N, C-alpha and C positions, 0 to 999 in steps of 0.2 A: 545566478548559479548558487546552488546550495553546497555548502562545504561539509559534505558527508563522504563516507566511504562506500555508499550505495551507488548503484548505476543510476544515471540521471535520464529522465525523459524530458525532452525540450520542446517537442511539437505534438500537436494533436495526431498527426499522421504516424509519428513514431509510437505514440500511445496505442493507437489502433493496431499497428503491426505487432507490438509486443503482446497485447492481450489476445490477438488472434493466433499467434504462433506458439504460445506457451499455455499449458493447461492450468497451472496454478500461479497466480500473480498477486502480489501485495504492493500497492502504490501508496506512499505517504505524500500527501500534497500539503505543503506548509511553508514556513519561513524558518529562519535561524533564531527562533524565539524560545522562551522558557517552557512553553507547553509542547513544542515540537522536538527540540533536541533530545529529550529522553526517549521519545518514540523512535527517532533515527538510530540512537544508540542500541536500543533493544533489537531493532531489525538487523543491525550490523552483527550483533552477537548471534542471533537466531539463524542468520543466513548460513552459518557453518553447520548448524544442526539440521536444518530443513533443506536438504539438497534438492528436493523435488519441488521447491517453491522458488520463484524468481522474485527478488526484492528490488524495488525501485523507489526513487523519490522524484517529485516534480514540484517546482517552485510555484507556490500559490498565485503569485502575481504575474506569472508568465501568461501571455495571451492564450497560448495553447492549452492552459489548464482549465479552460472553460469546459472541456470534456469531462472533467471531474466536478467542477463547481456547479454544473447544470444537471447533474444526475438527479433523478427523482429520489434516490436513496439518501441524498445529503440535504434535501430540502428541509429547512428548519434547523440545521446544525448552527450552533452559535459560536463554536470555538474551533480553532485549527490546532493540529493538523486534521485534515480529512484523511482517514485511512480507508482505502477501498480494497476489498478482496475479490478477485475475479477467478472463476472456475470455468474453463472452456469458453472464455470470452464473455461470460455473464457475471454481473455483480451478485455475489452470494452473501456479502456482509459489508457494512460500512459503519465506521465509528468516527467520533470527533473528539477533539481535545486530547489531553494526556491519557495514556493507558499504561498500566503496569505490565511487566514481563508476563505475569501469570494470566492477565486478561488477553494479551496478544497470543500467547501459547494456546490458550483455550480455544480461541477462534481458529488458529492454524490447525490444531488437532481435530476440531469438529469439521471444518470445511475442506481441509486438504489431507484427510487421513490417508496414510499409505495402506493399500490393501495388504492383508496378511496372506501370504502364500503358504498353503499347507503342504 
């Protein structure tokens, strides 16, 4: 179990259910290590700002995390966490290793922009 304030995904079935039932999902798949903790912290902060996005974590070593570890979008990644962004059940972006708040916000703004209602 990861010790974050994010919602946790523990099984492949739970992962499938979450990405099929929510339009915008960010999943951080990692451990409680120095490259992962800052990304969890950023997601916890941004969760308050991006109400239209669901933020989750998943333990990298969990057997169910194969659903993230085996994605074609993460092939070749060398560092954790693997952060995967899903829109309407499809991967729209994936990153690895530590990310800054600005990098994460840029992805959220590009991939999960809130439509402007005139």
